[in-house]
Every structure is written in C-alpha cells, then in structure tokens.
N, C-alpha and C positions, 0 to 999 in steps of 0.2 A: 504494500500500500504506500501511497505517496502522501506527503504532508498536505493538509488543507489549510488555506488561509482562514484564521479565526474570524475575519471580518466579512468576507464575501463567499467563503467555502470553495473558492477556486483551487484546483490542484496544480495549476501551472505557475510554478515558482522558479526563481533564479537564485542560485547561491551567490552571496555577496560577502564572503569572508567570515571571520570569527569575531565573537564578542566574549571577552573574559570577565568573569565575576568572582567574588570571594577572593580578592587579591590574587587572581590568576589561577586559583585552584580548579575552577570549573570553566569549561569552554562551551559556548553556544554557537550554533551555526546560524548565520543571518541569511534571510531570504528576502527577495523582492517579489511582490505579487503583481503580475502583469494586468490583472483584471481591475483591481481597486487601487493599484499603484501605492500600496502601503508596504512598509518594511516590518518583518516579524523576526523573532528570535526563537530557535528551538534548541534544547539541550543536545549536545553532541552525542550523548549516550543513547539518544532515541534512535531506534532502528529505522524510523521513517525518514525518507529523504526526498528532495524535490526531483521532478523529472527534468531532463534536458529540454532545451527550447526547440520544439518541433513545429515547423511551419508548413502548412499546406497552402499552395497558391496556384493561380492560373491567370494568364494574361490574354487579352484580345488585341490583335493588331489590325491595321487597316490594309486595304488593297494598294497595289501600285497602278499607276496609269502609264500605259505603254502603247506604242504603235505596233500593229501586227499586220502581216500579209494575209493571214487566214486563221481558221479555227482549229485545224487538225495537225497535230505533231509539229508545232512551230518551235524553232530554236530562236529565242528572243535575246538579242544582244543588249548589253547595258546601254548601248548608244540609242536604243529604241525608247528609253524612259522619257516621258514627256516632261518638259521643263515649264515652270511658271514664268510670268513676265519679268521676274528678277533673275532668271537663269538657274533657279534651284530645281533639282530633280523632284518630281512628284513620286517619290519612293514611299515605302511603308513607314508607319510610326506606331507607337503603342497607344491604343485608344483607352484601355482600362486595365485594371488588375483587381483581383479579389483574393483575400487570404484569411486564414484563421489559425490560431494556435490550437494544436491538438487537444481535444476534449473541452475546449472553451466554446461557449455558446455564441459569443460575439463574433460576427463576420465583419472584417475590415475591407474597405474598397476605396478606389479613387478612379476618376475618369476625367478626360480632358473636357474643358468647357467648349461651348459652341464656337467661341472665337478661336480657341487653341486648335480645334479640329480643322477649321478652315485654313489655318496657317500651318498645319501639320507640326504643331509645337507641343512636344510631350515631355520637356525637361522637368516640369513640376511633378508630373505623375511618376517619372523615373526616380526622382529623389525620394518620394514617399515609399516606393517599394524597395529602394536601396536600403533605407533605414531598417526595414523589417528583416531583409536578408542579412544585414550586418549583425543583427542580434541572434540569428538562428544558429543552432548547432546542427540541425538536420532539416532539410527541405524536401517536401514531397510534392509530386505532380504527375500528371498523366502525359506521357511524351515529353517529360521535363528536360531530359538531357539533350535531346535532339532539337527541341523547339524553344521552350520558354527560356531556359538558361542562355542559350546561344543568341536568341533574339535580344534579350536584355543586355547581354555583354556587348553586342554590337551597338546598341543605343547608348550604353554607358560610355564607351570609348569615344563615340561620335560627339558626345556632350561633355567630354573631359571629366567624367565622373570616375573616381578611383574604384578599383574592385572592392566589393564588400569583404568582410572577414571570412576566412575559410569555413566551409560547412560541408557536411556529407549530404548526398542526394539519394532519394528513393524514387525511382521511376516506375509507377504502377503499370504502365504499358509494357515495359521490359519484363516485369515479373509475370504479368498475365501471359505474354507470349512464351516465356520460358517454361512455366509450370503447368499451363493448361492448354487444351485443344478446343477452345471456344469457336463458335461460328464466326464471331467478330471480336476484335479487341478494343473497339472504340468505347469510350467511357459511357456514351449514350446507350450502347447495347448492354454493357455490363450492369448498369443501374437497372435497366428494364429486366434483364435476365435474373438478377437477384432480388427484384421487387424493392429497389431502394429509391432514393430521390432521383427522379427523372429530370433530364434537361428540359428547359423551356423551349417551346417550338419557335423557331425563327426562320428567316429567309435571307437570301443573298442581298435583298434590298436593304436590310437593316444596316449592313456594313456601308453600303453606298450612301444611305441617308445620314449616317453618323459622320462620314467624311464631309458631308455638306453642312454639318453643324446643326442639324435638326435636333432640337432639345428633347422632344418626345422619344426619338430614336436613341439618343444618348442615355436617357433614363431607362429605357428598355434594355439597352446593352449592359448597363451596370447591374440590373436585376438578373439578367441572363448569366453574367459573370459570377455574381454572388451565389446564385443557385448552383452553378457548376462546382464551386469549391466545397459546398455542403455534400454533394454527391461524391466528390473525390474522397472526402474523409470516410464516407461509408464504404466505398470500394476498397480503400486501403485497409480498414479494419476487418473487412470480410476476407481478404486474401493474405493478411499478415501472417497467420500461422504457417503458410506455405513458403514464406520467404527464408531462403537458406543463407543469404548474404546481407541480412538486415544489419545496419550499424549497431554495434554492441552497446546497448544502453548501460550495461554494467560498468563499462570503461568510463563512460561519461558521468555516471553516478557514483563511482568509486564504491561499488557494492556488489555482492553476490546476488544478482536478481536475474529475471528472465531477460535475455539479451534483446528480445523483440519488443516487449511492452513495459519492462521495469518492475513487474510484479515480484514480490518476495516469496510468494506461496508456491513452492515447487514440489512436485511429487516425484520421489525417486522410483524409477521403474526397475523391474527385475532383470532386464536385459542390459547389455553393455555395448559400447562403441569400440570397434576393433580397428587397429592399424596393423601394419605388417609386423610390428614387434610389441605393441602394448594394447592394453584394454582400459577403458575409462567408464565410470558410472554415468548413466544418462538420466535425465529428468523430463517431466512434462509440466508445463506451466498451467496452473489451475485457473489463471486469469484469461489469457488469450488463446489457450489450448495449443500453444506451440509444442510439438513433440521433440523428443530426442535432443535435449539440451545437454551438451557434453561437458562434464567437469574436466578441468585441466589436470587433475591429479591422477596419475597412473596407479591402478590398483592391481596390476599383474604381480602375483607373489614372487615370481622369479624373473630375472632378466633374460630375454631371448637374444642370443648372439648370432644364431644361424638363420638365414633367410634366403629365399631364392634370388638368383641374379638373372636379369633379362639377357637373352642372347644378343 
C-alpha cells in the first residue's frame, strides 16, 4: 500500500527529503502531495511509501498543407509544403495535450487559442506539457515512443526548449503488439474490446476547423483529448500484469514491492524461476495480479559449475 495524503486522500506523493526530530534520533520522510499541493511528514519506520511520479498523456497535432500531383502513392517533397505570406512553412504544430497522474482523478489539459491556431503558434502549450514531463519518473502513452515523444522533441528543439529531465517510457501499443494477437491494436479498438472508456466520435473536419481557429472545434478537440487519456489509463491497467519489461517501481521506491504496481502484498508461489545455473523464488502480486515476480536471491542449495556449451 502507498501513503495517502491526510488532507485530500490522494496516493500520488513525491519524496522530498528527510525531517529529523528528537534531536536527530528519529527521521521522517517528507512528501509533497500533487493533488492538494501540501507537504506531509511520515515516520521513516513506516513500511508505506509514496509511488513514483507516473504520467499518462496524449497529444493532438495539426495537419500540414502541401501541394500534390495526385491522391495515390504520392512521394511528397518538403519543397511541396505551402508557405504563408511571411514565407513560413504551413507544417504541423501541437494543437493540444491531455494528461493525468496515475490513479489521480484530475485530468490536466491545454490547447492553443483560436489566435494561436491561426498563427500555428504552440510554444505556450509546449511549455505546459514540458513542465509535466520534467516532473515525471515514468511516462505512459499509446504509440508514445514513435509518435508523441518524437513529435514533442521536434517542437521543443524548434522552440529552443531544453529537454525535460530523464524519464522511463511505457508504450501500451508496443506491449499490446508484443503480448497479444488482437484484431487491432488501436486504442479505440482496445477500449471497445475490453468495454472500457471509448473514444469520442470525431471526423477529419475537426482537425481542419481547429486549424482555422474555430472555438467550438477547439473545445471539442480538448474534450476528445481528455477523454483519450482516461481510456489510456484503463488500457494500461488492464494489460499491466502482462508487461515483462515494466520499469521496476521497487528501484524507484527503494523497497521490496511489486515491480509493476508498487504493491507490498506479494504471495510466494511454490514454483521457482530457473536459469542455467541457479533457481530463484517467485511471487504473485495480490494487487495487480502480476505473476512470476522473481526474487534476486538464489536459493539453489549447491553451486552448479557444469553447464552445456553451445557448439
């Protein structure tokens, strides 16, 4: 179990050093609550610890305006990008982003104004998502590594924004493709398949109208984006027990907990994990149901010195 803020009951806390009492004899762990923005202090002897900062997010980008010769299998050169009257290319920009901290009910979002959309100006929106990424230990998204992160990095460097602090990524699209044989791996299909939060219905015209600065379209885009990130969290929690390369939360929390969800309640199984020379006890998390969590301590009673050698 994780620590709960005594003020708002949120479990999303960040460690902020230690607080010594009784002339240094007792040490408390300080935490910052992201929800109510209060600082709390917990005795260091307590087995309960705060979760790492895990951010789920999604971005929406605009279209590009280009000249083409036809509609079928066109190779479009960068020289075909249409320029405005000032000579600036009408390339893509970030329309909006939506994000939430794992388990937190509050959904955060930002979107360009009508004036910013017409000018393709997204620097303000980029700065607000940069601040969240800079806080995060782990970032989760669907097609995150190939699309969202690379798109943001391109806009960051174009706007002379420094890279955010390092973070680990979890791409739910990669996990779904690697672990399952679904009919489709799109988030929209997965949410419908698992009867989770479905995407809002939209059309191509929504993106076109947003680029024109239509306020109703921008409001709908923000709702669409916020809706997406709620569905993303549900998909992540659904497939998390199958993740074999999930960032180890135990390392971030400095504790022997489930590496996938941070739960302390682990059930030791009767089976073992075997390597070519050793065997290790394994556990199942009673929280997220992740199976076969291997302990790092070898329990083989004898050291095996002989093993096969590949030809």
